C-alpha positions as CSV (number, residue, x, y, z in Angstrom):
1,M,-12.4,-4.4,-21.1
2,A,-13.1,-1.5,-18.7
3,G,-16.4,0.0,-17.8
4,I,-17.4,3.3,-16.1
5,L,-18.7,3.0,-12.6
6,N,-22.0,4.4,-11.7
7,N,-21.1,6.5,-8.6
8,K,-24.8,6.5,-7.4
9,E,-24.9,2.7,-7.1
10,R,-21.3,1.4,-6.9
11,I,-18.8,2.9,-4.4
12,I,-16.4,0.0,-4.4
13,D,-15.3,-2.5,-7.1
14,F,-13.7,-5.8,-6.6
15,L,-12.4,-8.6,-8.8
16,I,-11.2,-12.2,-8.5
17,T,-7.7,-12.8,-9.8
18,E,-7.0,-15.2,-12.6
19,E,-5.7,-17.8,-10.1
20,G,-8.9,-17.4,-8.1
21,K,-11.0,-18.0,-11.2
22,R,-8.9,-21.2,-11.9
23,Q,-9.5,-22.4,-8.4
24,A,-13.2,-21.5,-8.6
25,S,-13.6,-23.6,-11.8
26,T,-12.3,-26.7,-9.9
27,G,-14.2,-26.0,-6.7
28,Q,-11.0,-25.2,-4.8
29,M,-11.3,-21.5,-4.2
30,K,-11.4,-20.5,-0.5
31,I,-11.5,-16.7,0.2
32,E,-9.4,-16.0,3.3
33,Y,-8.1,-12.4,2.7
34,A,-9.1,-9.3,0.9
35,S,-6.9,-6.2,0.2
36,F,-8.1,-2.6,-0.3
37,T,-6.3,0.0,-2.4
38,D,-6.9,3.5,-3.6
39,M,-4.5,3.1,-6.5
40,H,-7.2,4.0,-9.1
41,T,-8.2,7.3,-7.5
42,F,-6.5,10.6,-6.9
43,Y,-6.8,13.4,-4.4
44,T,-7.1,17.1,-4.9
45,P,-7.2,19.7,-2.1
46,S,-10.3,21.8,-1.5
47,S,-8.3,24.3,0.4
48,S,-4.7,24.8,1.4
49,F,-2.3,26.5,3.8
50,G,-0.1,29.4,2.8
51,T,-2.9,31.7,1.5
52,G,-2.1,34.3,4.1
53,D,-5.7,34.1,5.5
54,P,-5.5,33.4,9.3
55,V,-8.9,31.6,9.1
56,A,-8.0,29.4,6.1
57,L,-9.2,25.8,6.4
58,P,-6.6,23.0,6.5
59,T,-6.0,20.9,3.5
60,V,-8.8,18.3,2.9
61,A,-9.7,16.1,0.0
62,A,-12.1,17.6,-2.5
63,D,-15.5,16.0,-3.1
64,A,-15.1,13.0,-5.5
65,S,-18.7,12.1,-6.0
66,N,-18.9,13.6,-9.6
67,R,-15.7,12.1,-10.9
68,I,-15.6,9.3,-13.5
69,Y,-13.8,6.1,-12.5
70,F,-12.9,3.1,-14.5
71,E,-13.8,-0.4,-13.5
72,A,-11.0,-2.5,-11.9
73,T,-9.2,-4.9,-14.3
74,P,-6.8,-7.8,-13.8
75,R,-3.1,-6.9,-13.8
76,H,0.0,-9.0,-13.7
77,Q,0.8,-7.4,-10.3
78,D,-2.1,-9.4,-8.9
79,V,0.3,-12.4,-8.4
80,V,2.7,-12.1,-5.5
81,V,2.4,-15.7,-4.3
82,P,3.0,-17.9,-7.4
83,E,1.1,-21.2,-7.2
84,L,2.7,-24.6,-8.0
85,E,1.6,-27.2,-10.5
86,A,2.0,-30.9,-9.7
87,G,5.8,-31.5,-9.8
88,S,6.7,-28.2,-8.3
89,S,6.6,-26.2,-11.6
90,L,5.4,-22.6,-11.4
91,R,2.1,-21.6,-12.9
92,P,2.6,-18.8,-15.5
93,F,3.0,-15.3,-13.9
94,R,5.1,-12.2,-14.7
95,T,6.6,-9.1,-13.2
96,D,7.7,-5.9,-14.9
97,D,10.9,-7.4,-16.3
98,F,10.5,-11.2,-16.2
99,E,8.0,-13.9,-17.1
100,F,7.9,-17.3,-15.4
101,E,6.3,-20.5,-16.7
102,G,7.2,-23.9,-15.3
103,K,10.9,-23.7,-14.5
104,V,11.6,-21.3,-17.4
105,I,12.4,-17.6,-17.1
106,A,12.2,-15.0,-19.9
107,S,13.3,-11.4,-19.7
108,G,13.1,-8.3,-21.8
109,T,10.3,-6.4,-23.4
110,F,7.3,-8.7,-23.9
111,R,5.1,-6.6,-26.2
112,V,6.3,-4.6,-29.2
113,G,3.5,-3.3,-31.3
114,F,1.3,-6.3,-32.1
115,S,4.1,-8.9,-31.4
116,E,5.6,-10.2,-28.3
117,R,9.3,-10.7,-27.7
118,A,11.1,-12.4,-24.9
119,T,14.6,-13.7,-24.2
120,L,14.8,-17.0,-22.5
121,L,17.4,-17.2,-19.7
122,T,19.7,-20.2,-19.8
123,G,22.7,-21.5,-17.9
124,S,24.5,-19.0,-15.7
125,K,22.2,-16.2,-16.7
126,I,19.4,-17.7,-14.6
127,T,21.4,-17.5,-11.4
128,Q,22.8,-14.1,-12.3
129,E,19.3,-12.6,-12.6
130,S,17.9,-14.5,-9.6
131,E,18.0,-11.5,-7.2
132,R,16.5,-9.1,-9.7
133,S,13.7,-11.5,-10.7
134,I,12.7,-12.1,-7.1
135,E,12.6,-8.4,-6.4
136,G,10.1,-8.2,-9.2
137,I,7.6,-10.2,-7.1
138,T,8.1,-7.8,-4.2
139,K,7.5,-4.9,-6.6
140,N,4.2,-6.6,-7.6
141,F,3.1,-6.4,-4.0
142,N,4.2,-2.7,-3.6
143,D,2.3,-1.9,-6.8
144,W,-0.9,-2.9,-5.0
145,R,-0.6,0.3,-3.0
146,L,-2.6,-1.1,-0.2
147,L,-4.4,1.1,2.3
148,S,-2.8,0.8,5.7
149,T,-2.6,2.4,9.1
150,I,0.5,3.5,11.0
151,D,0.6,2.1,14.5
152,P,1.1,5.1,16.8
153,F,2.1,2.9,19.7
154,S,4.9,1.1,17.8
155,E,8.5,2.3,18.1
156,T,9.5,0.6,14.8
157,S,7.6,0.1,11.5
158,G,10.3,-1.0,9.2
159,F,11.7,-4.5,8.6
160,S,15.4,-5.5,8.9
161,L,17.3,-8.7,9.7
162,S,20.4,-9.3,11.6
163,I,21.9,-11.1,8.6
164,V,20.8,-11.2,5.0
165,T,22.6,-14.3,3.8
166,A,23.2,-17.8,5.3
167,S,25.6,-20.5,4.1
168,F,25.7,-24.2,4.8
169,D,28.6,-26.6,4.1
170,I,27.2,-29.5,2.2
171,T,29.8,-32.2,1.3
172,K,29.7,-35.9,0.6
173,S,30.2,-36.6,4.3
174,T,27.2,-34.5,5.3
175,K,24.5,-36.6,7.0
176,L,21.0,-36.5,5.6
177,G,18.3,-36.5,8.2
178,R,18.5,-39.3,10.7
179,T,20.7,-41.5,8.5
180,N,24.5,-42.0,8.6
181,T,25.1,-41.6,4.9
182,S,25.3,-38.7,2.5
183,E,23.2,-40.4,-0.1
184,I,19.6,-41.6,0.1
185,S,17.7,-43.3,-2.6
186,L,14.2,-41.9,-3.4
187,E,12.8,-45.4,-3.2
188,D,14.1,-45.7,0.4
189,M,12.4,-42.5,1.7
190,P,9.0,-42.6,3.3
191,S,6.0,-41.5,1.2
192,L,3.8,-38.6,2.3
193,F,1.4,-41.0,4.1
194,S,4.3,-42.5,6.0
195,D,6.3,-39.3,6.7
196,R,6.2,-38.0,10.2
197,R,6.2,-34.4,8.9
198,F,2.6,-35.0,7.7
199,S,1.4,-37.0,10.7
200,H,-0.4,-34.0,12.3
201,F,-2.8,-33.8,9.3
202,S,-6.1,-35.7,9.8
203,N,-6.0,-37.4,6.4
204,F,-2.4,-38.5,6.9
205,K,-2.9,-40.2,10.3
206,Y,-2.7,-43.9,10.9
207,L,-6.3,-45.2,11.0
208,P,-6.5,-49.0,11.2
209,P,-9.9,-50.3,9.9
210,I,-12.5,-51.1,12.6
211,N,-16.0,-52.5,12.8
212,K,-19.0,-50.3,13.4
213,P,-19.6,-50.0,17.2
214,V,-22.3,-52.2,18.5
215,P,-25.1,-50.6,20.6
216,G,-23.8,-49.6,24.0
217,Q,-20.1,-49.2,22.9
218,V,-18.3,-46.0,21.9
219,E,-15.7,-47.6,19.7
220,G,-15.8,-50.5,17.3
221,S,-13.5,-53.6,17.4
222,P,-10.5,-53.8,15.0
223,I,-11.2,-55.8,11.9
224,G,-7.7,-57.3,12.1
225,K,-4.1,-56.7,13.0
226,Y,-2.4,-54.3,10.6
227,A,1.2,-53.3,10.8
228,R,1.8,-49.5,11.3
229,L,4.2,-48.7,8.5
230,N,4.3,-44.9,8.9
231,E,6.9,-43.2,11.1
232,G,6.2,-42.3,14.7
233,E,4.7,-38.9,15.3
234,I,6.6,-35.9,16.6
235,L,4.6,-35.1,19.7
236,S,6.6,-32.4,21.4
237,L,9.2,-29.7,20.8
238,K,11.8,-31.9,22.5
239,D,11.2,-34.7,20.0
240,L,11.7,-32.2,17.1
241,E,14.9,-30.8,18.7
242,N,16.3,-34.3,19.2
243,N,15.5,-35.0,15.5
244,L,17.4,-31.8,14.4
245,S,20.2,-31.9,17.0
246,D,23.0,-32.9,14.5
247,N,21.9,-30.5,11.7
248,Q,23.6,-27.3,10.8
249,F,21.7,-24.1,11.7
250,V,21.8,-20.3,11.5
251,D,20.1,-17.9,13.8
252,I,18.4,-14.9,12.1
253,K,17.0,-12.1,14.3
254,F,14.4,-9.6,13.3
255,S,16.3,-6.5,14.4
256,E,13.4,-4.2,13.3
257,T,9.7,-5.1,12.7
258,S,6.2,-4.1,13.6
259,R,4.3,-5.2,16.7
260,D,2.1,-7.5,14.7
261,N,5.1,-9.0,12.9
262,N,3.0,-10.3,10.0
263,L,5.3,-12.1,7.6
264,V,4.8,-13.5,4.1
265,G,7.6,-15.9,3.0
266,Q,8.4,-17.8,-0.2
267,I,11.5,-19.9,-1.0
268,F,12.8,-20.3,-4.5
269,E,15.7,-22.4,-5.8
270,Y,17.7,-21.1,-8.7
271,S,20.1,-23.2,-10.8
272,S,21.4,-23.4,-14.3
273,L,18.4,-25.7,-15.1
274,G,15.8,-23.1,-14.2
275,V,13.8,-21.9,-11.2
276,E,11.8,-24.0,-8.8
277,K,9.6,-22.9,-5.9
278,L,10.1,-25.1,-2.8
279,S,7.2,-26.6,-1.0
280,I,6.5,-25.6,2.6
281,V,4.8,-27.8,5.2
282,D,3.3,-25.9,8.2
283,F,3.9,-28.3,11.1
284,G,2.1,-26.1,13.6
285,E,3.1,-24.5,16.9
286,F,4.7,-26.1,19.9
287,G,4.6,-24.6,23.3
288,D,7.7,-23.7,25.4
289,N,8.5,-22.1,28.7
290,D,9.6,-18.7,27.3
291,P,7.5,-16.0,29.1
292,F,8.6,-13.3,26.5
293,S,8.0,-15.3,23.3
294,P,5.8,-18.3,24.1
295,G,5.7,-21.0,21.5
296,K,7.6,-21.9,18.4
297,R,6.2,-22.3,14.8
298,I,7.7,-25.0,12.7
299,F,7.9,-25.2,8.9
300,F,9.5,-27.9,6.8
301,V,10.9,-26.8,3.4
302,G,11.7,-29.1,0.5
303,K,10.6,-30.7,-2.7
304,I,8.0,-33.3,-3.6
305,R,9.0,-36.0,-6.0
306,R,7.4,-39.3,-7.2
307,D,9.2,-42.6,-6.8
308,A,9.1,-45.5,-9.2
309,S,5.8,-46.8,-7.8
310,G,4.2,-43.3,-8.3
311,A,4.0,-42.5,-4.6
312,E,4.8,-38.8,-3.7
313,T,7.7,-38.3,-1.4
314,F,8.7,-35.1,0.5
315,M,12.4,-34.4,0.4
316,N,13.1,-32.1,3.3
317,I,16.0,-29.7,2.6
318,F,15.8,-27.6,5.8
319,T,13.6,-26.7,8.7
320,V,12.5,-23.2,9.7
321,V,11.7,-22.4,13.3
322,F,10.0,-19.1,14.2
323,D,10.4,-18.2,17.9
């Protein structure tokens, strides 16, 4: 339902997305970014060039204070970063041509009169439509029509990559991680609380139980001797490079980008069984000695699965290093 704005009292309207409302209902909403758009307005000139009058004013926007505007309403374009349910299934969202729910994709016209119609994609049709369905998410973002400023001091404002595809040769002899085998049982992999990829988070650190400090002491004494079952932490960039030394890799260069180089990235996996959004672990930034591009930002990309005991396990597929 839309309402008419009172232009004497309200000059800007905002709304919380459906995902934001869901998070608010569970106490999880944390506002970090806001976007501004003039999509719901229009501009008409108050004067123009080409009248033949040498003193004609340049083109400016006409006064909009007496116009009628409609209240902002939720749209399917609000979702550009689909959220995951437990088990890596996508929460429902849609684009102009596709609708996603869980791992299922539907295409076609969704509303005809008072009825809704959709064609579920199965088998090879899922992978055939993968590129077009992902482009729909990008179109959602473009349809926001965000207000922006062109950087006058930047030589480039576009975005292009040195390569647009990357291939890896995965065979039965391919080593997985630090093991010497091409097969790993889920039960043999470390759970999230033991995995070194999560060791930098405070609630995943190894904290042996200790007694309350007595007066005059800073730290308490250990309650007992407890074995440290989680993996050793990755403390430096060198440790990480040694861990990845035998893995295949591809270098991708940003041949054209802005000075700020703000990036939003999502990774999806398409197969004949459906679509799955991969989980990304932000491992933080490590310093290096590069004077032109100091530091490297590390991301682990993979899937989260539950083993037979119910413990969640992160299956790392590949590692992304931003230099």
